[in-house]
MITI-671240 format. One record per atom (N, C-alpha, C): x, z, y; atom name. Coordinates in nm, 3 decimals. Last residue first. Layout:
+---------+---------+---------+-------+
:       X :       Z :       Y : atomo :
+---------+---------+---------+-------+
:       X :       Z :       Y :    CA :
...
+---------+---------+---------+-------+
END
This chain:
+---------+---------+---------+-------+
:       X :       Z :       Y : atomo :
+---------+---------+---------+-------+
:  -5.798 :   0.956 :  -6.128 :     N :
:  -5.788 :   1.096 :  -6.162 :    CA :
:  -5.745 :   1.116 :  -6.297 :     C :
:  -5.833 :   0.696 :  -6.074 :     N :
:  -5.863 :   0.789 :  -5.966 :    CA :
:  -5.847 :   0.935 :  -6.009 :     C :
:  -5.803 :   0.511 :  -6.275 :     N :
:  -5.689 :   0.532 :  -6.188 :    CA :
:  -5.714 :   0.634 :  -6.079 :     C :
:  -6.143 :   0.415 :  -6.276 :     N :
:  -6.012 :   0.410 :  -6.343 :    CA :
:  -5.900 :   0.426 :  -6.242 :     C :
:  -6.359 :   0.654 :  -6.120 :     N :
:  -6.309 :   0.517 :  -6.128 :    CA :
:  -6.174 :   0.520 :  -6.201 :     C :
:  -6.546 :   0.899 :  -6.303 :     N :
:  -6.440 :   0.862 :  -6.209 :    CA :
:  -6.401 :   0.717 :  -6.227 :     C :
:  -6.899 :   0.915 :  -6.324 :     N :
:  -6.774 :   0.883 :  -6.391 :    CA :
:  -6.668 :   0.848 :  -6.287 :     C :
:  -7.119 :   0.950 :  -6.164 :     N :
:  -7.072 :   1.066 :  -6.238 :    CA :
:  -6.941 :   1.040 :  -6.312 :     C :
:  -7.191 :   0.702 :  -6.063 :     N :
:  -7.124 :   0.797 :  -5.973 :    CA :
:  -7.065 :   0.916 :  -6.047 :     C :
:  -7.109 :   0.441 :  -6.295 :     N :
:  -7.202 :   0.541 :  -6.243 :    CA :
:  -7.125 :   0.641 :  -6.158 :     C :
:  -6.913 :   0.157 :  -6.179 :     N :
:  -6.935 :   0.271 :  -6.269 :    CA :
:  -7.038 :   0.366 :  -6.209 :     C :
:  -7.022 :  -0.177 :  -6.134 :     N :
:  -6.985 :  -0.051 :  -6.070 :    CA :
:  -7.007 :   0.063 :  -6.168 :     C :
:  -6.896 :  -0.434 :  -6.352 :     N :
:  -7.004 :  -0.355 :  -6.295 :    CA :
:  -6.948 :  -0.229 :  -6.229 :     C :
:  -6.701 :  -0.565 :  -6.489 :     N :
:  -6.712 :  -0.595 :  -6.346 :    CA :
:  -6.821 :  -0.515 :  -6.277 :     C :
:  -6.730 :  -0.488 :  -6.758 :     N :
:  -6.615 :  -0.440 :  -6.682 :    CA :
:  -6.625 :  -0.465 :  -6.531 :     C :
:  -7.088 :  -0.417 :  -6.815 :     N :
:  -6.964 :  -0.493 :  -6.827 :    CA :
:  -6.853 :  -0.443 :  -6.736 :     C :
:  -7.225 :  -0.093 :  -6.900 :     N :
:  -7.229 :  -0.222 :  -6.832 :    CA :
:  -7.092 :  -0.289 :  -6.843 :     C :
:  -7.238 :   0.046 :  -7.235 :     N :
:  -7.191 :   0.047 :  -7.097 :    CA :
:  -7.210 :  -0.090 :  -7.033 :     C :
:  -7.447 :   0.198 :  -7.441 :     N :
:  -7.401 :   0.062 :  -7.411 :    CA :
:  -7.365 :   0.060 :  -7.265 :     C :
:  -7.396 :   0.469 :  -7.633 :     N :
:  -7.418 :   0.430 :  -7.495 :    CA :
:  -7.361 :   0.291 :  -7.475 :     C :
:  -7.538 :   0.639 :  -7.904 :     N :
:  -7.462 :   0.524 :  -7.857 :    CA :
:  -7.497 :   0.497 :  -7.712 :     C :
:  -7.702 :   0.835 :  -8.005 :     N :
:  -7.571 :   0.876 :  -7.956 :    CA :
:  -7.487 :   0.761 :  -7.900 :     C :
:  -7.939 :   0.734 :  -8.113 :     N :
:  -7.942 :   0.793 :  -7.980 :    CA :
:  -7.806 :   0.830 :  -7.923 :     C :
:  -8.025 :   0.615 :  -8.343 :     N :
:  -7.916 :   0.552 :  -8.272 :    CA :
:  -7.896 :   0.613 :  -8.134 :     C :
:  -8.119 :   0.715 :  -8.676 :     N :
:  -8.142 :   0.699 :  -8.533 :    CA :
:  -8.013 :   0.660 :  -8.462 :     C :
:  -7.997 :   0.402 :  -8.795 :     N :
:  -8.102 :   0.474 :  -8.723 :    CA :
:  -8.094 :   0.620 :  -8.762 :     C :
:  -7.824 :   0.113 :  -8.827 :     N :
:  -7.805 :   0.257 :  -8.819 :    CA :
:  -7.914 :   0.320 :  -8.734 :     C :
:  -7.868 :  -0.159 :  -8.822 :     N :
:  -7.814 :  -0.099 :  -8.944 :    CA :
:  -7.802 :   0.052 :  -8.940 :     C :
:  -7.960 :  -0.228 :  -8.573 :     N :
:  -8.034 :  -0.276 :  -8.690 :    CA :
:  -7.993 :  -0.201 :  -8.816 :     C :
:  -7.759 :  -0.133 :  -8.408 :     N :
:  -7.888 :  -0.064 :  -8.411 :    CA :
:  -7.968 :  -0.102 :  -8.535 :     C :
:  -7.565 :  -0.333 :  -8.453 :     N :
:  -7.540 :  -0.195 :  -8.493 :    CA :
:  -7.670 :  -0.116 :  -8.504 :     C :
:  -7.700 :  -0.550 :  -8.336 :     N :
:  -7.663 :  -0.555 :  -8.477 :    CA :
:  -7.638 :  -0.414 :  -8.529 :     C :
:  -7.714 :  -0.462 :  -8.072 :     N :
:  -7.839 :  -0.484 :  -8.147 :    CA :
:  -7.811 :  -0.488 :  -8.298 :     C :
:  -7.445 :  -0.460 :  -8.008 :     N :
:  -7.519 :  -0.334 :  -8.005 :    CA :
:  -7.649 :  -0.348 :  -8.085 :     C :
:  -7.403 :  -0.737 :  -8.031 :     N :
:  -7.332 :  -0.646 :  -8.121 :    CA :
:  -7.402 :  -0.511 :  -8.124 :     C :
:  -7.555 :  -0.850 :  -7.828 :     N :
:  -7.593 :  -0.879 :  -7.966 :    CA :
:  -7.521 :  -0.788 :  -8.066 :     C :
:  -7.420 :  -0.770 :  -7.594 :     N :
:  -7.545 :  -0.705 :  -7.629 :    CA :
:  -7.582 :  -0.729 :  -7.776 :     C :
:  -7.066 :  -0.735 :  -7.632 :     N :
:  -7.184 :  -0.819 :  -7.608 :    CA :
:  -7.309 :  -0.749 :  -7.661 :     C :
:  -6.929 :  -0.427 :  -7.512 :     N :
:  -6.946 :  -0.524 :  -7.619 :    CA :
:  -7.063 :  -0.614 :  -7.582 :     C :
:  -6.763 :  -0.169 :  -7.395 :     N :
:  -6.810 :  -0.299 :  -7.348 :    CA :
:  -6.812 :  -0.394 :  -7.467 :     C :
:  -6.872 :   0.158 :  -7.509 :     N :
:  -6.777 :   0.056 :  -7.469 :    CA :
:  -6.844 :  -0.069 :  -7.420 :     C :
:  -6.899 :   0.416 :  -7.754 :     N :
:  -6.940 :   0.355 :  -7.629 :    CA :
:  -6.839 :   0.248 :  -7.595 :     C :
:  -7.008 :   0.628 :  -8.023 :     N :
:  -6.923 :   0.531 :  -7.958 :    CA :
:  -6.982 :   0.481 :  -7.829 :     C :
:  -7.113 :   0.727 :  -8.326 :     N :
:  -7.064 :   0.782 :  -8.201 :    CA :
:  -6.972 :   0.678 :  -8.138 :     C :
:  -7.399 :   0.704 :  -8.518 :     N :
:  -7.280 :   0.634 :  -8.475 :    CA :
:  -7.238 :   0.688 :  -8.339 :     C :
:  -7.519 :   0.949 :  -8.734 :     N :
:  -7.527 :   0.889 :  -8.601 :    CA :
:  -7.394 :   0.825 :  -8.566 :     C :
:  -7.481 :   1.077 :  -8.975 :     N :
:  -7.551 :   0.949 :  -8.976 :    CA :
:  -7.565 :   0.883 :  -8.841 :     C :
:  -7.327 :   1.299 :  -8.897 :     N :
:  -7.463 :   1.318 :  -8.949 :    CA :
:  -7.545 :   1.190 :  -8.942 :     C :
:  -7.138 :   1.083 :  -8.720 :     N :
:  -7.160 :   1.226 :  -8.740 :    CA :
:  -7.305 :   1.243 :  -8.780 :     C :
:  -6.892 :   0.827 :  -8.747 :     N :
:  -7.032 :   0.869 :  -8.749 :    CA :
:  -7.035 :   1.019 :  -8.771 :     C :
:  -6.651 :   0.592 :  -8.636 :     N :
:  -6.694 :   0.731 :  -8.657 :    CA :
:  -6.845 :   0.746 :  -8.654 :     C :
:  -6.550 :   0.324 :  -8.823 :     N :
:  -6.613 :   0.362 :  -8.698 :    CA :
:  -6.680 :   0.496 :  -8.721 :     C :
:  -6.240 :   0.292 :  -8.989 :     N :
:  -6.381 :   0.327 :  -8.996 :    CA :
:  -6.429 :   0.366 :  -8.857 :     C :
:  -6.022 :   0.010 :  -8.947 :     N :
:  -6.052 :   0.152 :  -8.933 :    CA :
:  -6.203 :   0.174 :  -8.941 :     C :
:  -5.756 :  -0.209 :  -8.971 :     N :
:  -5.888 :  -0.176 :  -9.025 :    CA :
:  -5.909 :  -0.026 :  -9.006 :     C :
:  -5.560 :  -0.470 :  -8.864 :     N :
:  -5.595 :  -0.331 :  -8.838 :    CA :
:  -5.737 :  -0.308 :  -8.885 :     C :
:  -5.296 :  -0.691 :  -8.913 :     N :
:  -5.429 :  -0.653 :  -8.957 :    CA :
:  -5.449 :  -0.505 :  -8.930 :     C :
:  -5.108 :  -0.974 :  -8.810 :     N :
:  -5.128 :  -0.829 :  -8.808 :    CA :
:  -5.273 :  -0.799 :  -8.841 :     C :
:  -4.906 :  -1.233 :  -8.958 :     N :
:  -5.030 :  -1.186 :  -8.898 :    CA :
:  -5.033 :  -1.033 :  -8.902 :     C :
:  -4.686 :  -1.312 :  -9.102 :     N :
:  -4.662 :  -1.258 :  -8.967 :    CA :
:  -4.790 :  -1.216 :  -8.895 :     C :
:  -4.791 :  -1.411 :  -9.344 :     N :
:  -4.700 :  -1.296 :  -9.345 :    CA :
:  -4.682 :  -1.233 :  -9.207 :     C :
:  -5.143 :  -1.486 :  -9.307 :     N :
:  -5.002 :  -1.524 :  -9.314 :    CA :
:  -4.915 :  -1.400 :  -9.304 :     C :
:  -5.432 :  -1.425 :  -9.515 :     N :
:  -5.354 :  -1.407 :  -9.394 :    CA :
:  -5.211 :  -1.453 :  -9.416 :     C :
:  -5.561 :  -1.431 :  -9.752 :     N :
:  -5.592 :  -1.540 :  -9.658 :    CA :
:  -5.518 :  -1.525 :  -9.526 :     C :
:  -5.477 :  -1.203 :  -9.896 :     N :
:  -5.445 :  -1.336 :  -9.947 :    CA :
:  -5.474 :  -1.451 :  -9.849 :     C :
:  -5.580 :  -0.982 :  -9.729 :     N :
:  -5.437 :  -1.015 :  -9.737 :    CA :
:  -5.410 :  -1.155 :  -9.790 :     C :
:  -5.852 :  -0.926 :  -9.765 :     N :
:  -5.809 :  -1.014 :  -9.656 :    CA :
:  -5.665 :  -1.062 :  -9.670 :     C :
:  -5.867 :  -0.754 :  -9.987 :     N :
:  -5.951 :  -0.875 :  -9.981 :    CA :
:  -5.897 :  -0.975 :  -9.879 :     C :
:  -5.694 :  -0.550 :  -9.918 :     N :
:  -5.660 :  -0.636 : -10.032 :    CA :
:  -5.748 :  -0.760 : -10.041 :     C :
:  -5.838 :  -0.446 :  -9.697 :     N :
:  -5.701 :  -0.493 :  -9.682 :    CA :
:  -5.666 :  -0.591 :  -9.795 :     C :
:  -6.072 :  -0.362 :  -9.820 :     N :
:  -6.077 :  -0.474 :  -9.725 :    CA :
:  -5.939 :  -0.530 :  -9.698 :     C :
:  -5.973 :  -0.149 :  -9.968 :     N :
:  -6.038 :  -0.260 : -10.038 :    CA :
:  -6.040 :  -0.382 :  -9.947 :     C :
:  -5.891 :   0.023 :  -9.762 :     N :
:  -5.791 :  -0.037 :  -9.852 :    CA :
:  -5.848 :  -0.157 :  -9.928 :     C :
:  -6.136 :   0.115 :  -9.640 :     N :
:  -6.049 :   0.018 :  -9.573 :    CA :
:  -5.947 :  -0.049 :  -9.663 :     C :
:  -6.394 :   0.121 :  -9.902 :     N :
:  -6.296 :   0.186 :  -9.814 :    CA :
:  -6.206 :   0.079 :  -9.749 :     C :
:  -6.734 :  -0.003 :  -9.916 :     N :
:  -6.594 :   0.001 :  -9.958 :    CA :
:  -6.505 :   0.069 :  -9.855 :     C :
:  -6.978 :  -0.053 :  -9.831 :     N :
:  -6.966 :   0.071 :  -9.908 :    CA :
:  -6.821 :   0.090 :  -9.953 :     C :
:  -7.031 :  -0.181 :  -9.497 :     N :
:  -6.976 :  -0.187 :  -9.632 :    CA :
:  -6.987 :  -0.051 :  -9.701 :     C :
:  -7.044 :  -0.387 :  -9.231 :     N :
:  -7.119 :  -0.279 :  -9.295 :    CA :
:  -7.084 :  -0.288 :  -9.442 :     C :
:  -6.784 :  -0.471 :  -9.005 :     N :
:  -6.851 :  -0.492 :  -9.132 :    CA :
:  -6.929 :  -0.366 :  -9.169 :     C :
:  -6.693 :  -0.640 :  -8.720 :     N :
:  -6.742 :  -0.512 :  -8.770 :    CA :
:  -6.817 :  -0.544 :  -8.898 :     C :
:  -6.405 :  -0.815 :  -8.599 :     N :
:  -6.526 :  -0.809 :  -8.679 :    CA :
:  -6.565 :  -0.663 :  -8.699 :     C :
:  -6.198 :  -1.020 :  -8.398 :     N :
:  -6.255 :  -0.888 :  -8.424 :    CA :
:  -6.390 :  -0.897 :  -8.495 :     C :
:  -6.094 :  -1.253 :  -8.287 :     N :
:  -6.015 :  -1.185 :  -8.389 :    CA :
:  -6.069 :  -1.046 :  -8.425 :     C :
:  -6.282 :  -1.355 :  -8.105 :     N :
:  -6.211 :  -1.447 :  -8.196 :    CA :
:  -6.133 :  -1.378 :  -8.308 :     C :
:  -6.555 :  -1.120 :  -8.134 :     N :
:  -6.446 :  -1.180 :  -8.058 :    CA :
:  -6.368 :  -1.268 :  -8.156 :     C :
:  -6.745 :  -1.037 :  -8.309 :     N :
:  -6.776 :  -1.027 :  -8.167 :    CA :
:  -6.666 :  -1.079 :  -8.076 :     C :
:  -6.909 :  -1.086 :  -8.600 :     N :
:  -6.784 :  -1.122 :  -8.533 :    CA :
:  -6.815 :  -1.122 :  -8.384 :     C :
:  -7.052 :  -0.875 :  -8.840 :     N :
:  -7.067 :  -0.942 :  -8.712 :    CA :
:  -6.927 :  -0.968 :  -8.655 :     C :
:  -7.206 :  -0.834 :  -9.163 :     N :
:  -7.093 :  -0.832 :  -9.072 :    CA :
:  -7.128 :  -0.906 :  -8.945 :     C :
:  -7.316 :  -0.665 :  -9.460 :     N :
:  -7.344 :  -0.748 :  -9.342 :    CA :
:  -7.221 :  -0.740 :  -9.254 :     C :
:  -7.189 :  -0.591 :  -9.690 :     N :
:  -7.335 :  -0.587 :  -9.689 :    CA :
:  -7.388 :  -0.669 :  -9.572 :     C :
:  -6.918 :  -0.822 :  -9.758 :     N :
:  -6.975 :  -0.703 :  -9.693 :    CA :
:  -7.127 :  -0.706 :  -9.710 :     C :
:  -6.848 :  -1.066 :  -9.844 :     N :
:  -6.851 :  -0.961 :  -9.945 :    CA :
:  -6.904 :  -0.830 :  -9.889 :     C :
:  -6.821 :  -1.225 :  -9.624 :     N :
:  -6.951 :  -1.229 :  -9.693 :    CA :
:  -6.960 :  -1.129 :  -9.808 :     C :
:  -6.555 :  -1.203 :  -9.564 :     N :
:  -6.648 :  -1.119 :  -9.490 :    CA :
:  -6.787 :  -1.119 :  -9.554 :     C :
:  -6.465 :  -1.400 :  -9.744 :     N :
:  -6.421 :  -1.262 :  -9.758 :    CA :
:  -6.520 :  -1.169 :  -9.687 :     C :
:  -6.582 :  -1.636 :  -9.645 :     N :
:  -6.616 :  -1.588 :  -9.780 :    CA :
:  -6.573 :  -1.443 :  -9.806 :     C :
:  -6.456 :  -1.636 :  -9.380 :     N :
:  -6.599 :  -1.616 :  -9.398 :    CA :
:  -6.634 :  -1.571 :  -9.540 :     C :
:  -6.186 :  -1.708 :  -9.387 :     N :
:  -6.222 :  -1.567 :  -9.374 :    CA :
:  -6.369 :  -1.540 :  -9.406 :     C :
:  -6.169 :  -1.981 :  -9.395 :     N :
:  -6.111 :  -1.907 :  -9.507 :    CA :
:  -6.155 :  -1.761 :  -9.505 :     C :
:  -6.282 :  -2.046 :  -9.150 :     N :
:  -6.350 :  -2.091 :  -9.272 :    CA :
:  -6.296 :  -2.019 :  -9.395 :     C :
:  -6.090 :  -1.958 :  -8.969 :     N :
:  -6.211 :  -1.880 :  -8.986 :    CA :
:  -6.285 :  -1.919 :  -9.114 :     C :
:  -5.789 :  -1.952 :  -8.926 :     N :
:  -5.865 :  -2.033 :  -9.022 :    CA :
:  -5.991 :  -1.955 :  -9.059 :     C :
:  -5.664 :  -1.930 :  -8.592 :     N :
:  -5.719 :  -1.868 :  -8.713 :    CA :
:  -5.798 :  -1.967 :  -8.798 :     C :
:  -5.368 :  -2.092 :  -8.489 :     N :
:  -5.513 :  -2.086 :  -8.475 :    CA :
:  -5.570 :  -2.025 :  -8.603 :     C :
:  -5.070 :  -1.903 :  -8.432 :     N :
:  -5.147 :  -2.005 :  -8.501 :    CA :
:  -5.294 :  -1.987 :  -8.470 :     C :
:  -4.909 :  -1.678 :  -8.368 :     N :
:  -4.867 :  -1.814 :  -8.332 :    CA :
:  -4.940 :  -1.924 :  -8.408 :     C :
:  -5.069 :  -1.461 :  -8.573 :     N :
:  -4.941 :  -1.484 :  -8.509 :    CA :
:  -4.911 :  -1.633 :  -8.492 :     C :
:  -5.361 :  -1.324 :  -8.518 :     N :
:  -5.310 :  -1.443 :  -8.586 :    CA :
:  -5.184 :  -1.487 :  -8.513 :     C :
:  -5.461 :  -1.011 :  -8.572 :     N :
:  -5.383 :  -1.089 :  -8.476 :    CA :
:  -5.320 :  -1.204 :  -8.555 :     C :
:  -5.769 :  -0.869 :  -8.640 :     N :
:  -5.660 :  -0.951 :  -8.694 :    CA :
:  -5.592 :  -1.022 :  -8.578 :     C :
:  -5.962 :  -0.587 :  -8.708 :     N :
:  -5.897 :  -0.668 :  -8.607 :    CA :
:  -5.779 :  -0.742 :  -8.668 :     C :
:  -6.250 :  -0.441 :  -8.804 :     N :
:  -6.137 :  -0.518 :  -8.856 :    CA :
:  -6.086 :  -0.608 :  -8.745 :     C :
:  -6.419 :  -0.142 :  -8.850 :     N :
:  -6.373 :  -0.240 :  -8.751 :    CA :
:  -6.252 :  -0.309 :  -8.811 :     C :
:  -6.683 :  -0.058 :  -9.064 :     N :
:  -6.539 :  -0.072 :  -9.045 :    CA :
:  -6.514 :  -0.174 :  -8.935 :     C :
:  -6.941 :   0.165 :  -9.131 :     N :
:  -6.896 :   0.054 :  -9.048 :    CA :
:  -6.744 :   0.057 :  -9.044 :     C :
:  -7.077 :   0.241 :  -9.458 :     N :
:  -7.003 :   0.274 :  -9.336 :    CA :
:  -6.975 :   0.147 :  -9.259 :     C :
:  -7.264 :   0.388 :  -9.722 :     N :
:  -7.230 :   0.275 :  -9.637 :    CA :
:  -7.165 :   0.324 :  -9.509 :     C :
:  -7.146 :   0.568 :  -9.999 :     N :
:  -7.216 :   0.572 :  -9.872 :    CA :
:  -7.171 :   0.454 :  -9.786 :     C :
+---------+---------+---------+-------+
END
């Protein structure tokens, strides 16, 4: 069964070699990079497979975090601040998509129904 995995890499004291990572990420059914060190992959593989794929192109002091993005009955459950193109990419790969809430950016006013951070 296909799943979404979030892959975060901390490149310790060095500039990332993205050209080395692209062939690895191309092993996914599809992928999107939404920050300098964060990717979401659509894959049929488990996180351990991705660990062993990425390990050879990482340095010993780099950190790697891989986790499955939760789904329930085929619906992606999540919310947060991401660039709009990432939400569109997720929508392209997962239907129906009614459980996702694309929040406004961090500088936007929160809806009145949500408490402000630090207020409770």
